[in-house]
C-alpha positions as CSV (number, residue, x, y, z in Angstrom):
1,M,38.1,-79.5,-16.6
2,S,35.2,-81.6,-15.5
3,L,31.6,-80.5,-15.7
4,S,31.4,-80.3,-11.9
5,E,34.5,-78.2,-11.8
6,L,33.0,-75.9,-14.5
7,L,29.8,-75.5,-12.5
8,I,31.8,-74.8,-9.3
9,T,33.9,-72.2,-11.1
10,E,30.8,-70.5,-12.4
11,I,29.0,-70.5,-9.1
12,E,32.1,-69.1,-7.3
13,R,32.4,-66.4,-10.0
14,E,28.8,-65.3,-9.6
15,L,28.8,-65.2,-5.8
16,S,30.6,-61.9,-5.5
17,S,28.2,-60.1,-7.9
18,T,25.1,-61.6,-6.2
19,R,26.4,-60.8,-2.8
20,A,27.3,-57.2,-3.7
21,I,23.8,-56.5,-4.9
22,I,22.1,-58.2,-2.0
23,E,24.3,-56.2,0.4
24,R,22.9,-52.9,-1.0
25,I,19.2,-53.7,-0.2
26,P,17.9,-51.1,2.3
27,E,15.8,-52.7,5.1
28,D,13.5,-49.7,5.2
29,R,12.4,-50.5,1.6
30,F,11.8,-54.2,2.1
31,E,8.1,-53.8,1.3
32,W,8.6,-51.7,-1.8
33,K,7.6,-53.0,-5.2
34,P,7.6,-51.3,-8.6
35,H,4.2,-52.6,-9.7
36,E,1.2,-54.3,-8.1
37,K,2.0,-57.6,-9.9
38,S,5.7,-57.5,-8.8
39,M,7.3,-59.1,-5.8
40,T,8.3,-56.8,-3.0
41,L,12.0,-56.1,-2.7
42,K,12.3,-58.4,0.2
43,Q,10.5,-61.3,-1.6
44,L,12.7,-60.9,-4.6
45,A,15.9,-60.8,-2.6
46,T,14.8,-63.7,-0.5
47,H,14.1,-65.7,-3.7
48,I,17.5,-64.9,-5.0
49,A,19.2,-65.9,-1.7
50,Q,17.3,-69.2,-1.7
51,L,18.3,-69.9,-5.3
52,A,21.9,-69.9,-4.3
53,G,21.2,-73.2,-2.6
54,F,19.3,-74.7,-5.5
55,P,22.3,-76.5,-7.1
56,G,22.9,-78.2,-3.7
57,L,19.2,-79.2,-3.5
58,I,19.3,-80.6,-7.0
59,M,22.4,-82.7,-6.3
60,K,20.9,-84.1,-3.1
61,T,17.5,-85.0,-4.3
62,E,15.7,-86.8,-7.2
63,Y,12.9,-84.3,-7.5
64,L,11.2,-81.3,-6.0
65,D,7.4,-81.4,-5.8
66,F,5.8,-78.1,-4.8
67,A,2.5,-80.0,-4.1
68,E,4.4,-81.8,-1.3
69,G,5.4,-78.4,0.3
70,G,8.4,-77.3,-1.8
71,S,10.6,-75.1,0.3
72,E,9.8,-73.0,3.3
73,T,10.2,-69.2,3.2
74,P,12.9,-68.2,5.8
75,D,12.3,-65.5,8.3
76,I,14.2,-62.5,6.9
77,E,14.3,-59.4,9.1
78,S,17.5,-57.7,7.9
79,T,19.9,-57.3,4.9
80,Q,22.4,-59.4,6.9
81,D,19.8,-62.2,7.1
82,L,19.7,-62.1,3.3
83,V,23.5,-62.2,3.0
84,D,23.7,-65.1,5.5
85,L,21.0,-67.1,3.6
86,L,22.8,-66.4,0.3
87,D,26.2,-67.5,1.7
88,E,24.8,-70.6,3.3
89,G,23.1,-71.6,0.0
90,Y,26.2,-71.1,-2.0
91,E,28.3,-73.0,0.5
92,D,25.8,-75.9,0.5
93,S,25.8,-75.9,-3.3
94,L,29.6,-75.9,-3.6
95,T,29.9,-78.7,-1.1
96,A,27.3,-80.8,-2.8
97,L,29.1,-80.3,-6.2
98,R,32.5,-81.1,-4.8
99,Q,31.2,-84.4,-3.4
100,S,29.5,-85.4,-6.6
101,S,30.7,-87.4,-9.5
102,E,30.3,-86.7,-13.2
103,E,27.8,-89.5,-13.3
104,D,25.8,-87.9,-10.6
105,L,25.3,-84.8,-12.8
106,N,23.9,-87.1,-15.5
107,D,21.2,-88.4,-13.2
108,N,17.6,-87.3,-13.9
109,W,16.0,-84.6,-11.8
110,I,12.3,-83.5,-11.8
111,M,10.6,-80.3,-10.7
112,R,6.9,-80.5,-10.5
113,S,3.7,-79.4,-8.8
114,G,1.7,-82.6,-8.5
115,D,1.0,-83.9,-11.9
116,Y,2.3,-80.7,-13.6
117,V,5.9,-81.2,-14.6
118,I,8.0,-78.0,-14.8
119,L,11.3,-79.6,-15.6
120,D,12.4,-83.2,-16.3
121,N,16.1,-83.3,-17.3
122,T,19.6,-84.2,-16.1
123,K,20.9,-82.6,-12.9
124,D,23.5,-80.6,-14.7
125,F,20.8,-79.1,-17.0
126,A,18.6,-78.4,-13.9
127,I,21.5,-76.7,-12.1
128,R,22.3,-74.5,-15.1
129,H,18.7,-73.7,-16.0
130,M,16.9,-73.5,-12.6
131,G,19.9,-72.7,-10.5
132,L,22.3,-70.4,-12.3
133,N,20.2,-68.9,-15.1
134,H,17.1,-68.4,-12.9
135,L,19.2,-66.7,-10.2
136,N,20.9,-64.4,-12.7
137,H,17.5,-63.5,-14.2
138,H,16.2,-62.4,-10.9
139,R,19.4,-60.7,-10.0
140,G,18.9,-58.5,-13.1
141,Q,15.4,-57.7,-11.9
142,L,16.8,-56.7,-8.5
143,S,19.2,-54.3,-10.3
144,V,16.2,-52.6,-11.8
145,Y,14.5,-52.4,-8.4
146,L,17.6,-50.7,-7.0
147,R,17.9,-48.4,-9.9
148,L,14.3,-47.3,-9.4
149,L,15.1,-46.6,-5.8
150,D,18.1,-44.6,-6.8
151,I,20.5,-47.0,-5.1
152,A,23.9,-47.5,-6.7
153,I,24.2,-50.7,-8.6
154,P,27.5,-52.7,-8.4
155,G,29.2,-53.8,-11.6
156,M,28.5,-57.5,-12.3
157,Y,30.3,-58.1,-15.5
158,G,32.5,-55.0,-15.5
159,P,31.8,-51.6,-14.1
160,S,28.3,-50.2,-13.8
161,A,27.3,-46.6,-14.6
162,D,27.5,-46.1,-10.8
163,D,31.1,-47.4,-10.6
164,A,32.2,-44.9,-13.3
165,A,30.7,-41.9,-11.4
């Protein structure tokens, strides 16, 4: 199996878990956050939904410079808006990977903010590190937010305590 096929398989596998947790976000708690330094529930969920499109962004660009504007925050008014953003991002990422070659994944990609370099590595590393791992990290955070709000958490790698109940 090629590297692009492995990435596609992993992205497809993670989609259902990410979608299941995003679908449980209550709109009436969008502004809730567990600590003053934390993102709100809506900010965190929006970030996760945007990260679904990150592999596609990486494949289509040579760099991302936040000093040049980075990415715009979408207008999210509902849980369905989050699901739609997530689905669009995943589809864009899968399409970009399906259209890429193994050589494309070895091309360099840079994430920076002006002169400050955050990441300078191959596209396949950037996808795994800033796309997949980063998204899963925040998805774990989101599961804690939901637990603190007493919202049932879907199983992501097997049943959750809520699934067993």
